[in-house]
C-alpha positions in Angstrom: 32.6 -7.1 23.7 30.3 -4.1 23.3 30.8 -4.0 19.5 29.4 -7.6 18.9 25.8 -6.7 20.1 25.8 -3.5 18.1 27.0 -5.2 14.9 24.4 -7.9 15.4 21.6 -5.4 15.9 22.8 -3.4 12.8 22.8 -6.6 10.7 19.4 -7.5 11.9 18.0 -4.1 11.0 19.6 -4.1 7.6 18.1 -7.4 6.7 14.5 -6.5 7.5 12.3 -6.9 4.6 9.7 -4.2 3.7 7.0 -6.7 4.9 8.4 -5.9 8.4 7.9 -2.1 7.9 4.9 -0.4 9.4 2.0 -0.7 6.9 0.4 2.5 5.9 -2.7 3.5 7.8 -5.6 3.8 5.1 -9.0 4.9 6.0 -12.1 3.5 4.5 -13.6 6.2 2.0 -10.2 7.7 1.5 -9.6 8.9 -2.1 -7.3 6.9 -4.3 -5.2 8.6 -7.0 -3.3 6.9 -9.8 0.5 7.5 -10.6 -0.6 10.0 -13.2 -2.8 11.9 -10.8 -6.3 10.7 -11.8 -8.9 10.2 -9.1 -9.7 6.4 -9.3 -12.4 6.4 -6.6 -12.7 5.8 -2.8 -11.6 2.9 -0.7 -14.6 0.6 -0.3 -12.9 -2.2 1.7 -9.6 -2.9 3.2 -8.4 -6.5 2.4 -6.3 -7.9 5.2 -4.4 -11.3 5.8 -4.2 -11.4 9.5 -2.8 -7.9 10.6 -1.3 -7.3 7.2 -3.0 -5.1 4.6 -2.9 -7.0 1.3 -4.9 -4.5 -0.9 -7.8 -2.2 -1.1 -11.0 -2.8 -3.0 -12.9 0.0 -4.8 -15.4 0.7 -7.5 -13.7 1.6 -10.7 -16.1 2.4 -13.6 -18.8 -0.2 -12.8 -16.4 -3.0 -11.6 -14.9 -3.9 -8.1 -11.2 -4.0 -8.4 -8.3 -4.6 -6.0 -5.3 -2.5 -5.9 -2.3 -4.4 -4.2 -1.1 -2.9 -1.1 2.5 -2.9 -2.1 1.6 -0.2 -4.8 0.1 2.2 -2.2 1.4 5.2 -0.4 -0.5 7.5 2.0 -0.3 11.2 1.1 -2.0 14.3 2.5 -4.5 14.3 -0.4 -5.3 10.6 0.1 -3.9 7.3 -1.2 -1.7 7.0 -4.1 -0.9 3.9 -6.2 2.1 3.6 -8.2 -0.1 2.2 -11.1 -1.3 4.4 -13.9 -5.0 4.7 -14.8 -4.2 2.4 -17.8 -2.6 -0.1 -15.6 -5.5 0.0 -13.0 -8.0 -0.5 -15.9 -6.1 -3.8 -16.7 -6.9 -5.1 -13.3 -10.5 -5.6 -14.1 
């Protein structure tokens, strides 16, 4: 009898999608680095859909671009995207 609730809980945890995971806390003005270590700029605006972070907006070159939230991780030095500088340039 005791095994069934534990099994149900384990199955529920195993099937949680990454969307249910806690979103990284990103501060406005945090530095953003590309996957290859280049400083891309600073977070100008956090883009939200309800309580969910969908992306960050920054000035890159002379254009406003949006980097998708699913490419971002928070590190000690700032925010890092899994995109390279070349890939970010293509977002323009």
